C-alpha positions as a LaTeX table, in Angstrom:
\begin{tabular}{lrrr}
\hline
Residue & $x$ (\AA) & $y$ (\AA) & $z$ (\AA) \\
\hline
Unk1 & $-73.22$ & $-0.01$ & $-1.71$ \\
Unk2 & $-74.73$ & 3.15 & $-0.38$ \\
Unk3 & $-77.18$ & 2.40 & 2.43 \\
Unk4 & $-77.68$ & 4.09 & 5.71 \\
Unk5 & $-80.06$ & 2.97 & 8.62 \\
Unk6 & $-80.91$ & 5.43 & 11.56 \\
Unk7 & $-83.20$ & 5.69 & 14.48 \\
Unk8 & $-83.60$ & 8.97 & 16.15 \\
Unk9 & $-86.22$ & 11.63 & 16.92 \\
Unk10 & $-87.66$ & 14.38 & 14.99 \\
Unk11 & $-86.04$ & 17.83 & 16.06 \\
Unk12 & $-89.23$ & 19.69 & 14.40 \\
Unk13 & $-92.55$ & 18.87 & 12.47 \\
Unk14 & $-91.58$ & 17.53 & 8.90 \\
Unk15 & $-91.87$ & 20.05 & 6.23 \\
Unk16 & $-94.09$ & 19.07 & 3.15 \\
Unk17 & $-93.98$ & 20.90 & $-0.16$ \\
Unk18 & $-94.68$ & 19.78 & $-3.80$ \\
Unk19 & $-92.57$ & 19.87 & $-6.86$ \\
Unk20 & $-93.88$ & 21.79 & $-9.92$ \\
Unk21 & $-95.18$ & 18.63 & $-11.34$ \\
Unk22 & $-97.25$ & 17.83 & $-8.37$ \\
Unk23 & $-94.87$ & 15.24 & $-6.49$ \\
Unk24 & $-94.49$ & 15.34 & $-2.60$ \\
Unk25 & $-91.63$ & 15.84 & $-0.82$ \\
Unk26 & $-91.04$ & 16.04 & 2.81 \\
Unk27 & $-88.25$ & 16.86 & 4.73 \\
Unk28 & $-87.09$ & 16.97 & 8.28 \\
Unk29 & $-83.96$ & 16.49 & 10.73 \\
Unk30 & $-83.55$ & 13.23 & 12.75 \\
Unk31 & $-81.69$ & 13.71 & 16.13 \\
Unk32 & $-79.31$ & 10.33 & 16.41 \\
Unk33 & $-77.73$ & 9.55 & 19.71 \\
Unk34 & $-73.94$ & 8.83 & 19.56 \\
Unk35 & $-73.01$ & 5.54 & 21.35 \\
Unk36 & $-70.84$ & 7.42 & 24.02 \\
Unk37 & $-70.65$ & 10.26 & 26.33 \\
Unk38 & $-68.44$ & 13.26 & 25.94 \\
Unk39 & $-65.72$ & 14.11 & 28.61 \\
Unk40 & $-68.51$ & 15.82 & 30.54 \\
Unk41 & $-70.43$ & 12.78 & 30.68 \\
Unk42 & $-73.07$ & 14.15 & 28.42 \\
Unk43 & $-74.75$ & 12.18 & 25.22 \\
Unk44 & $-74.57$ & 13.86 & 22.14 \\
Unk45 & $-76.66$ & 13.51 & 18.89 \\
Unk46 & $-75.91$ & 14.06 & 15.19 \\
Unk47 & $-78.61$ & 16.07 & 13.21 \\
Unk48 & $-78.95$ & 14.37 & 9.94 \\
Unk49 & $-81.27$ & 15.93 & 7.22 \\
Unk50 & $-83.77$ & 13.34 & 5.68 \\
Unk51 & $-85.74$ & 13.82 & 2.51 \\
Unk52 & $-88.73$ & 11.55 & 1.86 \\
Unk53 & $-90.78$ & 11.38 & $-1.38$ \\
Unk54 & $-94.33$ & 10.80 & $-2.66$ \\
Unk55 & $-96.96$ & 9.15 & $-0.41$ \\
Unk56 & $-94.23$ & 8.20 & 2.17 \\
Unk57 & $-93.49$ & 12.15 & 2.45 \\
Unk58 & $-97.31$ & 12.90 & 2.91 \\
Unk59 & $-97.65$ & 10.10 & 5.54 \\
Unk60 & $-94.46$ & 11.49 & 7.32 \\
Unk61 & $-96.08$ & 14.92 & 7.09 \\
Unk62 & $-99.67$ & 13.68 & 8.79 \\
Unk63 & $-98.43$ & 11.03 & 11.57 \\
Unk64 & $-94.87$ & 12.60 & 12.63 \\
Unk65 & $-94.13$ & 15.58 & 14.62 \\
Unk66 & $-91.41$ & 16.90 & 16.70 \\
Unk67 & $-90.09$ & 14.53 & 19.14 \\
Unk68 & $-91.63$ & 11.52 & 17.32 \\
Unk69 & $-89.32$ & 8.36 & 17.29 \\
Unk70 & $-88.72$ & 7.25 & 13.64 \\
Unk71 & $-86.30$ & 4.81 & 11.91 \\
Unk72 & $-85.08$ & 5.77 & 8.40 \\
Unk73 & $-83.71$ & 3.44 & 5.75 \\
Unk74 & $-82.19$ & 4.92 & 2.87 \\
Unk75 & $-79.13$ & 6.37 & 0.91 \\
Unk76 & $-76.59$ & 9.20 & 1.30 \\
Unk77 & $-76.75$ & 11.64 & $-1.06$ \\
Unk78 & $-74.47$ & 14.84 & $-1.58$ \\
Unk79 & $-75.27$ & 17.46 & $-3.72$ \\
Unk80 & $-74.20$ & 21.30 & $-4.22$ \\
Unk81 & $-75.88$ & 24.24 & $-5.09$ \\
Unk82 & $-74.77$ & 28.05 & $-5.37$ \\
Unk83 & $-75.82$ & 30.32 & $-2.48$ \\
Unk84 & $-77.40$ & 33.76 & $-3.01$ \\
Unk85 & $-73.88$ & 35.36 & $-2.30$ \\
Unk86 & $-72.35$ & 33.34 & $-5.26$ \\
Unk87 & $-70.44$ & 30.63 & $-3.10$ \\
Unk88 & $-70.72$ & 26.95 & $-3.71$ \\
Unk89 & $-72.43$ & 25.18 & $-0.96$ \\
Unk90 & $-72.51$ & 21.27 & $-0.24$ \\
Unk91 & $-75.19$ & 19.39 & 1.35 \\
Unk92 & $-75.10$ & 15.68 & 2.66 \\
Unk93 & $-78.60$ & 14.13 & 3.57 \\
Unk94 & $-80.44$ & 10.92 & 3.76 \\
Unk95 & $-82.89$ & 10.10 & 0.80 \\
Unk96 & $-85.30$ & 7.81 & 2.38 \\
Unk97 & $-86.70$ & 4.66 & 1.09 \\
Unk98 & $-88.47$ & 3.63 & 4.19 \\
Unk99 & $-89.65$ & 5.43 & 6.93 \\
Unk100 & $-90.67$ & 3.42 & 10.19 \\
Unk101 & $-93.09$ & 5.34 & 12.63 \\
Unk102 & $-91.78$ & 4.10 & 15.98 \\
Unk103 & $-93.91$ & 6.70 & 17.88 \\
Unk104 & $-96.27$ & 9.20 & 16.22 \\
Unk105 & $-97.90$ & 12.41 & 17.42 \\
Unk106 & $-100.98$ & 10.45 & 18.16 \\
Unk107 & $-99.43$ & 7.66 & 20.03 \\
Unk108 & $-101.40$ & 8.10 & 23.15 \\
Unk109 & $-104.70$ & 7.76 & 21.20 \\
Unk110 & $-105.87$ & 4.87 & 19.26 \\
Unk111 & $-104.67$ & 4.76 & 15.58 \\
Unk112 & $-107.46$ & 6.08 & 13.25 \\
Unk113 & $-108.70$ & 3.84 & 10.53 \\
Unk114 & $-106.91$ & 5.74 & 7.97 \\
Unk115 & $-103.81$ & 5.83 & 9.34 \\
Unk116 & $-100.98$ & 4.06 & 7.60 \\
Unk117 & $-99.08$ & 0.77 & 8.84 \\
Unk118 & $-96.11$ & 1.48 & 11.09 \\
Unk119 & $-93.84$ & 2.38 & 8.03 \\
Unk120 & $-94.13$ & 4.09 & 4.72 \\
Unk121 & $-92.06$ & 3.54 & 1.45 \\
Unk122 & $-90.95$ & 6.22 & $-1.11$ \\
Unk123 & $-91.12$ & 4.30 & $-4.17$ \\
Unk124 & $-88.83$ & 2.89 & $-6.56$ \\
Unk125 & $-85.99$ & 4.55 & $-7.87$ \\
Unk126 & $-87.58$ & 4.83 & $-11.10$ \\
Unk127 & $-90.13$ & 6.99 & $-9.49$ \\
Unk128 & $-87.72$ & 9.76 & $-8.55$ \\
Unk129 & $-87.78$ & 12.91 & $-10.65$ \\
Unk130 & $-83.93$ & 12.92 & $-11.10$ \\
\hline
\end{tabular}
């Protein structure tokens, strides 16, 4: 079973782009607090890359911003690629099935009529282009 459930804050605005076939994909980093303090008494966080597909990607780009709190449900994916210098690089990221908007950039304002509900779903596994 490969499931990850995280709650954290975005470190910067989501980056939205489209594949050559027109499928929306957004990426952002989620800062997730560790449940303990270090020897200096400071809280530490893990910075976890998140990838969201399709309409959920567009919703994340439209309604989340740096500092927004979000819950993410998805799976861990490890992939590799060849860097420009010819070395092999490994990337570990969360492929989100659901993103729950726990706070948004317009949280202090009333939610617009066209805003999505409190979460966004990426789609079924059959929808992914890989």
